[in-house]
C-alpha positions in Angstrom: 0.0 0.0 0.0 1.3 3.4 -0.9 0.2 7.0 -0.5 -2.2 7.9 -3.3 -3.8 4.4 -3.7 -7.6 4.5 -4.1 -9.2 2.1 -1.6 -12.6 1.0 -0.3 -13.7 -0.3 3.1 -14.4 -4.0 3.4 -17.3 -3.7 5.9 -18.6 -0.3 5.1 -19.8 1.6 2.0 -17.0 4.1 2.1 -14.1 4.8 -0.2 -11.1 7.1 -0.2 -7.4 7.7 -0.8 -4.4 6.7 1.3 -2.9 9.9 2.6 -0.6 8.6 5.4 1.3 5.5 6.4 1.0 5.5 10.2 2.7 2.2 11.1 3.0 -1.4 9.9 -0.7 -2.1 10.6 -2.5 1.3 10.3 -2.9 3.8 7.5 -4.7 7.2 7.1 -7.5 7.3 4.6 -9.0 10.5 3.3 -12.7 9.9 2.5 -14.8 11.8 0.1 -15.4 14.8 2.3 -11.7 15.3 2.8 -11.7 14.1 6.4 -8.8 11.6 7.2 -9.4 8.7 9.5 -7.0 6.0 10.8 -7.8 2.5 9.4 -6.4 -1.0 9.9 -4.9 -2.3 6.7 -7.0 -5.5 6.9 -10.2 -3.4 6.8 -9.6 -1.9 3.4 -8.9 -3.2 -0.1 -7.1 -1.4 -3.0 -9.3 -0.3 -5.9 -6.8 1.7 -8.0 -3.0 1.4 -7.1 -0.9 4.5 -7.9 2.6 4.5 -9.3 4.4 6.4 -6.6 7.2 7.7 -8.9 5.1 8.8 -11.9 1.6 9.7 -10.6 2.1 10.8 -7.0 -0.6 13.5 -6.5 0.8 16.2 -8.9 -1.1 19.5 -9.1 -0.3 22.9 -10.6 0.6 25.5 -8.0 -2.2 28.0 -7.5 -1.5 31.5 -8.6 -2.0 32.7 -5.0 0.8 30.5 -3.9 3.2 31.7 -6.6 2.9 35.2 -5.1 3.4 33.9 -1.5 6.5 31.8 -2.5 8.3 34.9 -3.8 11.9 34.0 -4.8 12.0 30.6 -3.1 12.6 27.8 -5.6 11.6 25.0 -3.4 9.0 25.3 -0.6 6.8 23.1 1.6 3.1 23.8 1.3 0.8 22.7 4.1 -2.9 22.8 3.1 -5.6 22.0 5.7 -7.6 18.9 5.0 -9.5 18.7 8.3 -9.5 20.5 11.6 -5.9 19.5 12.6 -4.7 17.4 9.6 -2.7 19.1 6.8 -1.5 17.8 3.5 2.2 18.4 3.2 3.4 19.0 -0.4 6.7 20.0 -1.9 6.4 23.0 -4.3 8.8 23.1 -7.2 8.9 26.7 -8.4 12.3 26.4 -10.0 13.0 26.6 -13.7 13.4 22.8 -14.1 11.9 19.5 -13.1 13.4 17.8 -10.1 14.0 14.3 -8.9 13.0 14.1 -5.2 13.7 11.7 -2.4 12.3 12.2 1.1 13.2 10.4 4.3 12.2 10.9 7.9 14.9 10.7 10.6 13.6 9.7 14.0 16.5 9.3 16.5 19.2 7.4 14.6 16.8 5.7 12.1 16.1 6.9 8.6 12.8 5.8 7.1 12.0 6.3 3.4 8.8 8.3 2.8 8.4 9.1 -0.9 10.3 9.6 -4.1 9.5 10.8 -7.6 9.8 13.3 -10.3 8.3 16.8 -9.6 7.7 18.9 -12.7 8.3 22.6 -12.5 5.5 24.7 -11.1 4.0 21.6 -9.6 3.0 20.5 -6.1 3.9 16.9 -4.9 2.2 15.3 -1.9 4.8 13.8 0.5 2.6 13.2 3.6 -0.5 14.1 5.6 0.4 15.3 9.1 -1.5 16.2 12.3 -0.4 19.6 13.7 -1.3 18.4 17.2 1.5 15.8 16.9 4.2 18.2 15.7 6.8 17.0 18.2 6.5 13.4 16.8 7.1 14.3 13.2 10.9 13.8 13.4 13.4 15.5 11.0 12.5 15.5 7.2 15.5 14.8 4.9 15.3 16.0 1.3 17.6 15.1 -1.6 16.9 17.1 -4.7 18.4 16.6 -8.2 17.6 19.3 -10.8 16.7 17.7 -14.1 17.5 20.4 -16.7 16.8 20.1 -20.4 19.8 22.1 -21.5 22.7 23.3 -19.5 26.4 24.0 -20.1 27.1 22.4 -16.7 24.8 20.3 -14.6 23.4 22.0 -11.5 24.6 20.5 -8.2 22.1 18.5 -6.2 20.7 19.7 -2.9 20.6 17.9 0.4 18.8 19.4 3.4 17.3 18.4 6.8 14.4 20.2 8.3 13.0 20.0 11.8 9.5 21.6 12.0 8.8 24.0 14.9 5.6 25.6 16.1 6.8 29.0 14.8 6.5 27.6 11.2 2.7 27.5 11.7 2.1 30.9 13.4 0.7 32.8 10.4 -1.6 31.1 7.9 -2.5 32.3 4.4 -5.8 31.5 2.9 -5.6 29.7 -0.5 -8.7 28.4 -2.2 -10.7 29.1 0.9 -8.4 26.9 3.1 -5.7 27.9 5.6 -2.2 27.1 4.3 1.4 27.5 5.5 4.5 28.0 3.4 8.0 27.1 4.4 11.0 28.0 2.2 13.7 25.4 1.9 17.4 26.1 1.5 20.1 23.4 1.1 22.2 22.5 4.1 24.9 21.5 1.6 25.3 21.5 -2.1 26.7 18.2 -3.4 29.5 19.4 -5.6 29.8 17.8 -9.0 33.3 17.2 -10.4 34.0 16.6 -14.1 37.1 14.6 -14.9 39.5 16.6 -17.1 41.3 13.5 -18.4 40.1 10.0 -19.1 41.0 7.5 -16.5 42.7 4.3 -17.6 41.9 1.3 -15.4 44.6 -1.4 -15.5 43.4 -4.9 -15.3 44.6 -7.0 -12.3 47.0 -9.7 -13.5 46.1 -12.0 -10.6 42.6 -11.8 -9.2 42.3 -12.4 -5.5 40.1 -15.4 -4.9 38.4 -16.1 -1.6 38.4 -19.8 -1.1 35.9 -21.1 1.5 36.0 -24.8 1.9 32.4 -26.0 2.2 31.9 -27.6 5.6 29.8 -30.7 6.2 26.4 -30.1 7.6 27.3 -32.4 10.5 30.5 -31.5 12.3 32.2 -33.6 14.9 34.3 -31.6 17.3 35.4 -34.4 19.6 39.0 -33.5 20.5 40.4 -36.8 19.1 38.9 -35.7 15.7 40.9 -32.5 15.8 44.2 -33.2 17.5 46.5 -36.3 17.1 48.2 -36.1 20.5 45.1 -35.1 22.4 46.3 -36.9 25.5 49.2 -34.4 25.9 47.0 -31.2 26.2 45.0 -29.9 29.1 41.2 -29.8 29.4 41.2 -26.0 29.0 43.4 -26.3 25.9 41.1 -28.9 24.4 38.0 -26.8 24.9 39.7 -23.8 23.4 40.6 -25.9 20.3 37.1 -27.3 20.0 35.5 -23.9 20.4 37.8 -22.3 17.7 36.9 -25.2 15.3 33.2 -24.7 16.1 33.3 -21.0 15.5 35.1 -21.5 12.2 32.5 -24.0 10.9 29.7 -21.8 12.2 30.9 -18.8 10.3 31.5 -20.8 7.1 28.0 -22.2 7.3 26.7 -18.6 7.6 28.8 -17.4 4.7 27.5 -20.3 2.5 23.9 -19.7 3.5 23.3 -23.1 5.2 19.8 -23.8 6.4 21.1 -25.7 9.5 24.2 -27.4 10.9 24.7 -30.1 13.5 27.6 -30.0 16.0 28.6 -33.2 17.7 30.3 -32.1 20.9 29.8 -35.1 23.3 28.5 -35.1 26.8 31.4 -35.1 29.3 30.9 -32.5 31.9 28.6 -30.5 29.6 31.1 -27.6 29.7 31.6 -27.6 25.9 27.8 -27.8 25.2 27.2 -24.9 27.6 29.9 -22.8 25.9 28.4 -23.5 22.5 24.9 -22.7 23.6 26.0 -19.5 25.2 27.8 -18.5 22.0 24.7 -19.0 19.7 22.1 -17.8 22.2 20.7 -14.5 20.9 22.9 -14.6 17.8 21.1 -12.5 15.1 21.5 -15.2 12.4 20.3 -18.1 14.5 16.6 -18.9 14.3 16.6 -21.7 16.9 18.8 -24.5 18.3 18.1 -27.7 20.3 19.5 -31.1 21.1 19.8 -33.2 17.9 18.0 -36.5 17.5 19.5 -39.1 19.9 18.5 -41.9 17.5 20.7 -40.4 14.8 23.6 -38.7 16.6 23.5 -40.2 20.1 23.8 -38.1 23.2 25.8 -34.8 23.0 24.8 -33.1 19.7 23.3 -29.7 19.0 21.3 -28.8 15.9 21.4 -25.1 14.9 18.8 -23.7 12.4 19.7 -20.4 10.7 17.2 -17.6 9.7 
C-alpha cells in the first residue's frame, strides 16, 4: 500500500485515498469529504493502485501560492484537509523538473517516505500530518536533483534536513478558501559535481584475489580426538579452546554459504563444551533456533542449529 492508492472499506460503504502510512498495521485514509481517518490495513482493499514515482498527486501550483512563495525555488506547502490534519506537499517553483527523495529521521533511524519526479510549477504530496502531533514528526530529509533540459554544466544536487517547529505555523495564508502555511527550503549542503579533465585508464589486475571457502559438512564432529592427534598431551582447557575455535570456524563458514542448518557433535562429558556453544549462539542475530539433535541419529551430545 502506498500514499495515493484508491481504496474502499471491506465492511462499510466508504471509499477514499491513502494519505498517510501510520505504522505497519495502520494507515490514514482521506474519505470523500476530505476528512482523514486512521484505518487498519486489513479493513480496506485497494481499488486503484498508484505508481508512486510517476503519478504521486501532482497539481499545478495555484496563482496565489506563486505570489506567496516569492523568490523561493523549493518550498513546503501545508494545506488544511480537516481540523488538525494538513496535506504536506513540496512545491517546485524552479525553472526545471526535479528528482526528489524524502526520508524521515527519528532518532538514529532513517525511514523512506516518498520519491518521484516533480515537474516545474507543480505540487507533490509527501505526507499528511497532524499539527497536534508536531513533536512526533521527526526530521525530514530532502535530496533534490535538478533535471535540466539544456545546461552548459549540470546544476549541483541539494541535500537538506528540516525539523519543524511551532513558529512555522504561526501565520496562515488562505488559498482556495483553506488555511495554508508555506516554508521556504534552503540546502544544508550542495553536493559538488566534479568533471574529470582526463580520461581514467583502469589497469586490469593480473592475478585476481580469490576467496576460497572450503564447504563444511552439515554435520561437524568436534570431539577432541577428531581435531588433534596427540590429544592426551593437552590440558582440558586447551582442548575446549581448540574445540570452540573449530566450532566458530565451521559456524561462520555455514553462515557465509547460506546453510539452512548445521549439526555440531560435541559429546557429553561435563557438559562444559555444550554450555559454551549454547552461550555462543544464544541470541545470535543469524540463529533462528537450536536444540538437542536426534539421539537416535547422533546419540547423546549433539546440537542442531537452524539459521534464519
